[in-house]
N, C-alpha and C positions, 0 to 999 in steps of 0.2 A: 561086422567090421569091414568085410569086403565091399559092401554097398557104400559105407561111409567113405572109405578110401577112394572108391571110384568117383564119387561126387566131388571130393576134395580135389582129385586130379583134374576133373573137368573144370572146376572153378579156377584152378591155378593156371589153366590154359587161357582163360578169358581175362584174368587180371592178376597182378602180382599180390600174393597174400603170404602171411606168416601164420603157421599152425603150431599150437601147443596142446599137449594132451593132459587131461586132468587125472586124478587118482582113480576115477571110475572109467578111464579110457575115453572120456568124452573129448571132443575136439573143440577148442576155442580158437577162433580164426579172427585175425586182425588184418586191416587193410595196409598194404605196403610192405616194406622190408623189415620193419621192426615190430617186436612183440608189444610195445607200448603204443602202437598206432591206433587209429580209429577202429572200434569193434565192429565186425561184420556178424559173427556168431559167438555167443557166450552161453555154453550149455544149451538149453532149449529155447533161448531167446535170439532172434535174428533181427538185423537192422537192414531195411531196404536200401538198395543203391539205385538211383535214378539218373539217367542222362537227360539233360535239358539242352536243346539246340535253338539258337537264334541266328537269323540271317546276317546280322551285323556283328554280334559279339562272339559267334561261334558256339562251341560245345563246352558246357560245364557239367559237373557231377554233384549231386546232392546225396549225402549219406544221412538217412533219417530225416529229421526236420531242421537240423541245425548246421551241420558241416557242409560247406560248399567248397569245391576245389576245381581248378582249371583242367588239370590233366592227370592221367595215371602213369605209373612207371613202366609197365610192361603188359604183355598179354594181347589177346585178340581185340579187347575193347580199345586199347591204346591205338592199335593199327586202324580200326574202323574210325575212331575219333580223328586221328591224324588225316586219314583219307578224306573224311567229310570236310575238315578245315581246308584242305588243299583244294577240294572241288569248289567250296564256297569262295575261296580266295580267287580261284580262276574265273568264276562267274562275275565277281566284282571287277576284275581287271577287264573282262570282256565288256561289261557295262560301261566302264570308263573309256574304253577304246571306241565303243559305239557312239558315246556322247561326243568325243573329240572329233570323230569322222563326220558326224552330223553337223556339228557347230562349224567346223572349218569349211566343209563343202557348201553349206548354206550361205556362209559369209562370202565366199568366193562367187557363188552363182547370183546372189542378190546384187552384186556390184556390176554385173554384166547387163547386156541389152538383148531381148529376145527378137523373134522374127518380126513382131509387130512394132518394134521400137520401144517397148515397155521395159521397165526394170524387171530383172529376173525374180521369180518366186523362189521360196524355199524348196529344196530338192527332196529332203528327207525329214522325217519326224520319228522320235523315239521316246522322249521324255513324257512322264505322267506324274501328276502331283496329287496329294491328298491332304485333308485338313486334320490337324491334331489339336484337341481342345484341352487345355490344362484344367485340373480339378479346382484350381484357386479362383476361377471365374465366379462372378456373383450369381450367374444363372447358366443354364444350358443354351448355348448359342446355335442358331440355325445358319450355317454357312455353306454356300454352294459355289462351285468353281466351274467357269465356262472356259474350256481350254481350246486354243486355236492350233491345230496341227501345224508344225513347222515353226511358227512364231513362238510357241511355248518352249522350244528347245533352246532359246536364247536366255531363258530365265533360270534362276537358281533358287535354292531354298530361302524362305523369308519368314520373318516374325512380324505380326500385326498387333498394334496396341491402340486402344481407344482413349481419346481425351475428351472428357465432358466439357472442358472449357471452350474448345472449338467445335465440339460436336463432330469430330473427324476421326476416322481410322487412318493410321500411318503405317506404311510397310517399310521394314528395314531389311537389308540384306545381311549376309554373314558378317561383314565388316562394320556394321552399324550405320551405314549411310542410308538416307531416305531414298526409296525407289518409287513411291507413289503415295497418294493421299485421296481420300474421298469420304463421303458421309455414309451412305449405305451401299455404295458401289465403287469399287476401286478398279480402274482400267489400267492394266500394265502392258498393254500392247498385245502380248501373246496369251493373256489370261485376264478374265474379269472375275473379280471376287464379289459376291453379293452376300451381305449380312442382313438376314431377314427378320431378326429380332432385335429389340432395343438393348443397348448395352450400358454399363455403368463405367465410371472412370476407373482405368487400370485393367479392365478386361482385355483379353488378348487370345490369340491362337497362332499356331504355326502351320505353314504350308510346306510340307516335306516331300522330297522326291520318292517315288515308288521304284524300287529296284526292278531290273528286268529289261533294261533298254536294249540289250543285245537281241532279245527275243521279240521286241516290239518294233524294231526299225522298219520303216515303211517308206517306199518311194511315192512321192506326192503328185508328180506331173502326169497328166493324162494325154497330152498332145505334144508331138515333136516340136511344134512351133514355139512351145513354151521354154525350150532350152535356150538359155541366155549365153550364147557363144561369142557374141560381139562385145568389143570393148566399149566402155562408157564414153571414152573420148577417142576419136579417130581423126588424125590430121593427114590430109593427102595434098600433095602439090598440084597446082593447076597445070593442065597440059601445055598452056601457052608460056610458061615460065622460061626465061632465057638466062637468068642470072645463076650464080653458084652459091647463093646465100643458103645457110643451114639454119633451120628453125628448131629450137629445142623448147620443151615445155615441161612443167612439173606442177603437181597439185600443191598449193600453198596451204600449210597447216593453219586453220583458223584459231585465233586467240580471242578469248573473251575480253570485252572492254574492262577498263579499270573502274568498274562501278559495282554496286551491290546488285544481286539478283532480285528481281521483283518478287520471287517466291520467298526471299528472306526478309524483305522489308515491309511486306503487306500481310494482312490476315487472310488465311485460307478460308474465308467465309463470306458469301454474298449476303450479308445481313445488315440492316440499318442500325443494329445495336452492336454487334461484334465487328468493329472496323479498325482501320489504322488511320490515325490523324497526323497530317504533316503540318508543320508550323509555317512553312513558306513554300512558294512555288519554285519550279526549276526541275532539273533532271532528277528523276527518282531512282531508276535502275534499268536493267536490261532483262529481256525475256530470254531464257536459255534456249540454245539452238535445238536441244532435244525435246522441247515441249511440243506435244501433239496439238493441244488446244489450250487456250487461255480465255477466261472470262474476266473482264475488268469492269468495275462499276464505281461510279462516284455518286455518293448518296448525299442528298440534303439531309441534315440532321433533324430528326423529329424532336419534339419536346422530350426532354429526358429528366427524370429525377433519380438521383444517385444516393444510395445509402452506404456509408463506409463503416465497416466493422471487421474485426479480426476473427480468425477461426477459433480462437480460445474464448471469445466472448459469447458467441451464439446469439441468435435472434429470438427474442421473446415475443415481440409484436412490432408492427409498423403501421403507419397511416399515410395516405396520399390525399391531397386536396386539389380538385380541378372542377371547373364548371360550377363553382360555388358549393360543392358537396364534398364532405370528408368521408373516406372509406378506410376503415380500420381492419387489419388482418392480424390474427386469424379469427374465425368464428369459434364459438365454444365447441362445436362439433368437430372442428378440424384442428383444434389446438394440440392434440396429442400427435398430430402429424408434424407440425412445425417444431414442437418441443417434446419429443418422445422421451420416455423414461427407460433407464437401463433395467437389467434383470432384478436388481435389488428394489425397484419401485420407488427409489428416492432420488437417485442421481439423474439429471436430465442430460440427454445427448445433444451435442451441438452440431447441427447439420452444416455441411459445406454449402457455400453460396450457390454453386451450380445445381446442387440437389434441390435447394429451396426454389430456385428458378424453374426447374423441371416440374416440381409439384404445383407451382402457381400456374404455369402455362397449361398443364394438364387438367386444371380445375379441381385438383385434389384439395388444395388449401383455398378456402373461401373467406370472404369478408364477413363482418358482423351482420351485414344486411343480407347475406346469402348470395352475393354476386361472385362470380369468377373473374379473373383478369380478362378472359376472352370476351365475356359479356360486357365488360367495361371498355373494350377496344384497346386493351393494354397488352404489353408483351415484356417479359422479364428475361434478364440475362445475367448470369453470375460471373464474377471475375475474382482475381486473387484478393482484392481488397474490399469486396462487398457485393452489392447488388444494384443493377440498373433496371429501370422500368421506363419504357417509352410508349407514347400514345399519339393521337392526332390532335389533342387539345392541350394547350399549355397548362402546366402544373402551377399551382399557387404556392404550396408548401407541403412539407412532409416531416414526419419524425420517426425515429426508430428507438425501441427500448430493448436493450440486451437482456439476456437471461439473468444477469447480475443486477438488473434494475436501473442501469445507467441509460439516460435518454439523450439523444443527440438530434440536431436538425439535419434534414436532408439538403443536398445541393441540387438546385433547380437550374436547368439550362433551357433556354428557348430554342426554337427551331432555326435552322440556317439553310441557306440555299446551296445546292450542290456545286462543286467546282468542276471545271472541265479538264480533260486530259487528252493527250495526243500520243500516237504511236508512230514511230519512224523506223526505217531500215537504216543500217549504218552507212549506206550510200546517200542518205538524205531524202529518200522517198517517203512521204507521209502516207500512211495507210489507214489512219483512223483519227477522228477528232476534227475540230474546226481548223481551216487553213491558217497559215502564218502570213503576216505582212513581210515585206522585204526586210524591214528593220528587225523584226523578231527573228527571221531566219538567219540573218547575219550574226546575231548574238548567240543563237542556239546551236547552229550547225558547226561545231568546232571539235577538234580532236580531244580537248579536255572533257567534253561531254560524251565521249564514246564514239564519235563519227570518224570515218576514215579521212585522211588528209586531203583527198580529192572529192569529198562529198559535195553534192550540189542539191539544193532544195527543190523538190518537185512535188506537186499535189495531184498529178494526173491518175494516181491509183486510189484516190479517195472514193471514187465511185466505181462500183463493180460493173464490168461489161459482160453480159450474158450470165450474170450471177456469180462470176468469179473475179477475185481481186488480184492483188500482187502475186505473181508466179503461181497462179491457180489456187491461192488460199481463199477460203470462204470467210469473208470478213463482214460482220453485221454491225452496223452502227445504229444505236437506238438513243433517241432523245425524247424526254418526256413531252416537250413542246413541238416535236417533229422537226422536219427540214423545210426550208423555204423553196418553193417552186414557182416557176412561171408557166402557166398551163399552155399557152400558145404564143410563141414568138411570131408565128406566121400571121396571126391576126394583127400584129403591130405592123408587119411589113406590108400587107395588102390593105391596111387601113379599114379593116372590117368588110371589104368588098369581095365576097367569095367568087363573083363572076370573073375576077381577074386571075383566078386559078384555072380557068377553062382554057384548053389548048387554043392557041391562035398562031397559025402559020405565019412565018417560018419558026417563030419562037415557041417554046413549050408552053409558056403562059405569058400573061401580060404584066408581070411584075417589072417594075423599073429598077435601075441601079440605085443603091442607097447604102447607108451605113447604119449599123445597129450598135448602140452603146450599152454596155452592160456595167452597172455599178452596184455596189452594195452599200447599205446604210452605215456600216462601220467604217467605210472608206478604205477597206483593204483591197478592193477590186475596182478598177476602172479601165475597161478594155473596149476598143472600137473594132468592129468586124465589118469589112467591106463586102457587100452582097451584090453580085453581078445581076444585070438585067436578065429576066427569064430563068433565073436559077431555080432548081427544084428544092423542095423542103429538105430532101435528103442531102443535097449538096450544101445547103445552107447550114444544116446541122453539123456536117463534117467539117466545114470551115470554122464554125464556132468552136468545135472541140479542139481544133489545132491551137486556137488562141486561149481557150478557157480551161481545158482539162488540167493544165499544170497548176491552176489555182483552185482546183476542187470542183469544177462545174462539169456537168454532162448534159449535152443536148441530144435529144432523140427526135426522129421523124417517123 
């Protein structure tokens, strides 16, 4: 009896219990203040009590296998639990404080100028992220994170979803807005996410913050010259000023033009099959100011054959005819891939168009003759209303038979030439594309088209100087047929006589004064450049650039 009472006394110090004694003086103990509470000990049967702690949700208690409760009423366990929750809450507040300090100091420091005149770098880093994969994915995904100290601290938790229609991953932040996109690699500035395994439509994963920022905070600068203590804009009066005028300045908040974003009106895919088609020429949209890089492409449309069907019909077979030969899909060996059966062995499963396209492009579904699409020089792309197949040879015809036995003819489209496009700044500077004529510029460079009211058309940034374009941007213009060049203007000036380039005192060379006329076959450019007697090739190139750079020409010596 004494040992039993001693143990009950020790137990009651740890947790509040209610004790009732039976006819044989056995102790029946229940959890809490009431005799009808959860049973801890009943005769010779005991129920284990387990404390479970989580860094986010705190401490909970499990009694046996079923009952879970958040807190206890009294005793040493309540004190320890409360203390643990207070400590965990303090850690969370310290982490939030560390995040705020790092974000605010980094934002302030990167807005300044360092000793070498460069923008300030991030001062601190503390954040760290990890990948969480949901069990609902079609397969186990291999995802790696490349995190950049300092820049990673400007990011928050994100959710990633894969779309088979565009073959792209899309990153969403907490409020659901899109923060990045990519196929196998998504660059978010402070973090690069690489998905190393193929995914299926609807697959996803979460990138979550790892707690412990207060313990991980780290100073990043290694040289005192990197401290950006200077202001980005410094205005000082000239020492020779005699007036009393006062100059005030302020940063003007930039407003987006009243146009659609290019990201919204175009397809995020550089593919000759998945594209956006515009019905007419004109202003399309604007490139957002926060875009790090943009790839724009205008495709000539290859020959396309289009099969239309709904997701409820399913594809039983289809055929394409080109080059005088008809190819019918699927083969007998690959029919079960295109028309798989359900578990009952009777009902056929209707594959989505993007899945059919994937199987075709991977060579899993073959034709009756044993050919794959790749061997035929074809490529398939699924869309909401059916399937498109493109190739280098014009199609003659095609048919599709649904799983219900209905047969329809395919839509055949011939190839078309690509259209051109041009890129401008809002001040009127053209930085990509073919130059405009004066008439075209007067019609295009208007406020209604998103330009500033004082915008003036210039094409002098169309050609990169030293590999760098407008405001240091790396702009690469590619044309399938290349750009037109004149290999040597000097040979025109000296009339093919190289001896006239030899030094002759007192002149540098023997070239006579003359004029060089530059015209283009489309009539957009007709410019006359006066060349002085004895001028060097470098001087001649510089004089030509003064006249011609604004219309997209670049002379080199």
